[in-house]
C-alpha positions in Angstrom: 8.6 8.0 12.4 12.4 7.1 13.8 13.8 10.6 12.5 11.1 12.3 14.4 13.0 10.6 17.8 10.8 7.5 18.2 12.2 3.4 18.7 9.9 1.7 16.2 9.9 -1.8 15.9 7.1 -4.7 15.2 5.0 -5.5 18.0 2.1 -8.7 19.1 -0.6 -8.1 20.6 -3.1 -11.2 21.3 -0.7 -13.7 19.1 -1.7 -10.9 15.5 1.2 -9.0 14.8 0.9 -5.0 14.3 3.2 -4.0 11.3 4.8 -1.1 13.5 4.3 0.1 16.8 5.7 3.9 17.3 7.1 4.5 20.9 8.3 8.1 22.3 8.6 8.0 25.9 5.0 8.0 27.1 3.4 8.3 23.1 3.0 5.4 21.7 1.5 4.8 17.9 0.2 1.7 16.3 0.3 1.5 12.5 -1.0 -1.4 10.5 0.9 -1.2 6.0 -1.0 -2.9 3.8 -1.2 -1.5 -0.6 -4.7 -1.4 -0.7 -8.2 -2.5 1.1 -9.8 -3.8 -1.9 -11.6 -6.5 -0.2 -12.9 -7.4 3.1 -9.7 -10.4 4.0 -7.7 -6.8 4.2 -10.3 -5.0 5.8 -10.3 -7.9 8.4 -6.1 -8.8 8.5 -5.5 -4.9 9.0 -8.1 -3.3 11.4 -8.7 -6.3 13.7 -5.4 -6.0 14.6 -5.6 -3.2 15.9 -9.6 -3.3 17.3 -8.3 -5.5 19.7 -6.0 -2.6 21.3 -8.4 -1.3 24.0 -6.0 1.3 25.4 -6.4 4.6 24.2 -3.9 5.5 21.7 -3.5 6.1 18.3 -4.5 3.7 15.5 -3.9 4.1 11.7 -4.1 2.4 8.6 -1.3 3.3 6.0 -2.5 2.7 2.1 -1.1 3.3 -1.5 -4.4 3.4 -2.6 -4.1 7.3 -4.1 -8.5 6.6 -3.1 -8.0 6.3 0.6 -9.1 10.1 2.6 -8.3 10.6 6.1 -10.9 8.6 7.5 -11.2 8.0 10.9 -13.1 4.2 11.4 -13.8 3.6 15.0 -11.0 5.6 16.2 -8.9 3.9 13.6 -7.1 6.5 10.9 -7.0 5.7 7.3 -4.7 7.4 5.8 -2.8 7.3 2.0 1.6 6.7 2.2 1.3 10.7 1.5 -0.5 11.7 4.1 1.4 10.5 6.7 4.6 11.0 5.4 3.1 14.8 5.8 2.6 14.2 9.1 -1.4 15.5 8.5 -2.2 12.8 10.8 0.5 12.6 13.1 -0.4 15.6 15.9 
């Protein structure tokens, strides 16, 4: 994201941590990162923080799980790190 010109920082929303907030001018993107999403606890932690944010900026959960597909879960895009880095989901 920094190579694309974004300022990147750790975010806080209502006391919950957002792994990365990327900002480029008026464009803001929220990104949670997890190795896998294999448990309800992990799902709640990664998606719960993003679901609290009620604006319309893009929200992502990026995983290392090679079986993950690009999925839109109520406006939150889930994708592999490879797809995220290839910019397949950043458009």
